N, C-alpha and C positions, 0 to 999 in steps of 0.2 A: 190390255187393261180399261173397259170402259164402263162407267156408270150405267147400270140397267134405265134402258129408257130412251139414248143415245147412239144408237144404229148397230148395235155388232151384227144383227144378223146381215143387213143390208153389206157391210165391211165381205162378207163370208158370200155374199150371192155376188159379189163380184170379182171376188178371186176365184170362185167356180167358174161363173161365167167366161174367165180370161183363161181359164185352165179348159174348160170343154172348146171352146174356138179354138185350142188351138192343138186341136186334139188327142189331148195327152189324158187317156184313158177314162175311165169312171172316177166318180167323185160320192166321196163316202161323210153323212152329218151324222155324227153322233151325240147322243143327249140323254142325261139320268132317264128321264121319265116316257113312255108312250106320248101322256099328254103335249108333253114339250116337244118333240120328235114329229107330232103333227102339228103344231102351230108352225116350225119351221119349214114344214114341207108344201102348207099351205102360203105363207108369204115367199117360199121361193114358184110358188106357179105365178105369185102374182109380178114377183121381180124379172125372169128369167124368160126373155121373149123366143119365140120360137115352138116348135114341139121338140119338149126331150122331154125322154120319161122317166118319171120321176116313182117311186115305191117305199110304202114304209114298213119297216124292218122290226118286228115286234114279239115279245114271247108269245102273241095270241097268232102271230104266221108261220104256218108247220114249218119244219126244217124241208121236209122237200120243195116245198112253195118256195120257200126262198131259194134255195140253189136252181130250182126250176127257174127264178126271176132274174138270177143273179149276171146273166150273159146279155139282157135285152135291156136290162138299169142304164140308167148312165149318171142318173144322183139317187143315191140312196139315203135314207134319213130313217136313223135307226136305232136303239138302246142296246149299250155295248157288249150283254151277257150273250143275247144270242151268237153276235157277232165273234164272240169268243169260244162257243160253240162247235158252230157251225165248222172255223179254222180245226180246231180241234178236233174235231171229225171228219177233216179232210174233202168240206163239199166244197169249198170253192179258195184261192188263194187271193192274196193282197199287190198281186206284179202288175195284173193292171189297173191299179187305182192309182188317180194322179196327183191325189188331196183329197185327205180327210182331215176332217174339221172338228176338233173336240170342245163342245159346250159344257161351261160349266168345268173347264176346266183343270179350275185346283182342286178336284176329286182326283189328280192322277197320281195318289203316292199309296203305298202298300199295297194289298191285292188288290184293290180295285179293276174294274174290267179293261178300264183306261189302257190302262199299263204294262201290263198286256198283247193287246193289240198293236200300240205303240213299237211296241218289241218286236212283234211280228213284221210288221209293215216296214220298220227298218231291215229288216234280215230279207224280204222278200222283194222287193221294191227298187228300180236297177234306178230311179231318182226320187228317192222319198219328198213328199212335201205337204209340212203339217202348217193346221192353222189353229191356234188355239186362242179360245175365247172365255173372258170371265169379266168378271162384277168386283168380285172379291180374291185377288190373288195368297189374302195372307197375309198377315203382321209380322212373321220369324221369315229370317233370313235363309232358314234353314230347306223350309217349307218351299218355297220358290225354289230355291237350289234343286227342290227333288221334283220337282215339275216337271222344269224346264231341264232335268237329265231324263228322266222317263219319259219326255216327249220328244228327244232332240231338238229343243228350240235350241238357234243359235241367235235369236233376237227378239229384244223385247219393245213392243209401242204401246206407253201408256197416257192415257187424256183423263184430264177430271173435265166439270161442265164448267169449270174457272180455265181451262185455259184458251189462248189466245184465239186459235184456231177451229174452238170449238163453242165457245160462248154467242157467240152469231146467230148460232143453228138452234140452239137450246129454249125453247118453249116453256111462257109461262105455266104452271100446274095448280088448279084451282083447289082446295079441299074443302068439303062439305063434309060434317061431320053426324053422324048419326048414332040416335042413342036404342040401342036393340033390348028387348026385356030377355035376361036369361033363363033357361027352362031349368025344372026342377032339377033336372041330372047335371046340369051345368054348374048348378048353385052350389048342388056336393061336390061335386070336382075341385070347385076353384076354394070352397072349405078347406078341403083334403091337403092340397096344393098348400095353401098359407098355413095349414100345421103342421105340417111337414116340412117347411121354410124357417118357421117359429121353433122349431126345438131344435134345428139344426143349429140356427143363427146365432140363437142362447146357448148352444157346447161351446160353439166357437169364442161369444163373447167371456164368457168363462173361463177359459185354458188362455184369454189375452189375446187372441188372434184379430178380434177385430170390438173398435168401440165402440163404447154406450152411447147413446146420441138423447 
């Protein structure tokens, strides 16, 4: 658990490199969206030394192609639903996967695809290894416990940019504000949202659930 911009992807690359170095199967890096999966693959391309085969598995990649590339790819970057569909259709299994990285791991609740993949992994792999990454694990202990249970997590490391082993490496951030002119459609949308907000807050105030200011 680390705030955005403090190196979760680098940590993932270090763990993945160690798994690959010891020959423990392939690595699967899961991210909720295609752009995010692409971003991680680009980062790994710069961080992982040597000619390591990498491929992107998303909804735009056909199932036959995903099946064909599975055996020859060491690091797979994927959105979760395609992997779930392939597993359900028996295109491949997770027995030879040495590590699964779950980005935005706080999503692993309910019927989200991460849950199914993690369960299948624990059943099929001899020594399943999971790395979960998130900047926002949630504020409720029950939800955090659910995420840990669904992923089979046994240990949690959490850092903020104020922790003594992190603070020396945090770079100063400069923020520049730029005003932009809203389009006609955006102005209409804002007005509609403001009207809806005012209507509901007035109702709550009338029944005593909100204070008047």
